[in-house]
N, C-alpha and C positions, 0 to 999 in steps of 0.2 A: 504493499500499500505506499502510495506517496500522496503525500497533501502538504499544500503550503498556505500557511495562515494570512490572513488578510491585513492584519495590524495588530498591535500590541494587546487590545482586549480580545480579538478573535483569533488566537493562534491555532496552529495546528492541534496542539494539545486539547486546547479547550474545545474544539470541535471533536475530536475522537474520542475524549474522555468525559468531558461534561456533556455533551450532548446525551450521548446514551444513557447516563446515569439519571438524566433529569426525565428524558423519556420512560426509564424504567420507574422511576417514583412516581410518574402521574399514571402509568400502568397499574402500579400497586394501589394508589389512591383511588381509582377508578373501578377496582376489583377485578381487572383482566389478569393480572398475576396473583395468585392467590397461595403460593407456596410459603408457609411459615419460615422464619428465621432468614439467614444470610445464606444465599444461593449463588452457585455458580452459572452463568449464564450458559449452559449447556443444552439446556431444554429447547426444541425446536419453537416451542409456544413462547418462550421469552425471547430468544434472540431473532427470529425471522421477522415480528413486526417491526422490531427496532431497527434492523438491516433495513427495512423497506422505507421507514421514516427517515432514516438517515438519506437515502437518495433524494429526498426533498431538499436536504440542504447541500447537495451535490457532492456526497461521500458515496462512492462506489466501490465495491469491493471485487477484484479480480484475481482468480486463483489459477495457478499454473504449476505443474509439477516439473522438477528438474531432478537429474539423478544425483544421488550422493556421492561424491567423490572421494569419501575418506578425509580423515583429519591429516593435513600435511603442513605443519607450521613452518616448512622452509619456504613455502609459497606464498605466505602472508606478507602482504605489503603495508607499510604503516610509517 
């Protein structure tokens, strides 16, 4: 995922962390998420609506698979 923030208040971190948390809070308050306690967002009924709503804010996720080439610290540049 690559996302660039707009300015100091609307950073990429605010968009990718703050928005999903706010969306989840609203879903809890509106009774759409009913699981008790602290939950990891691994249930489709939790994360799918949030991912869909994030698209309204221009945040889209694209998934692709690449082969794992193993750990090779000699080829790490830095």
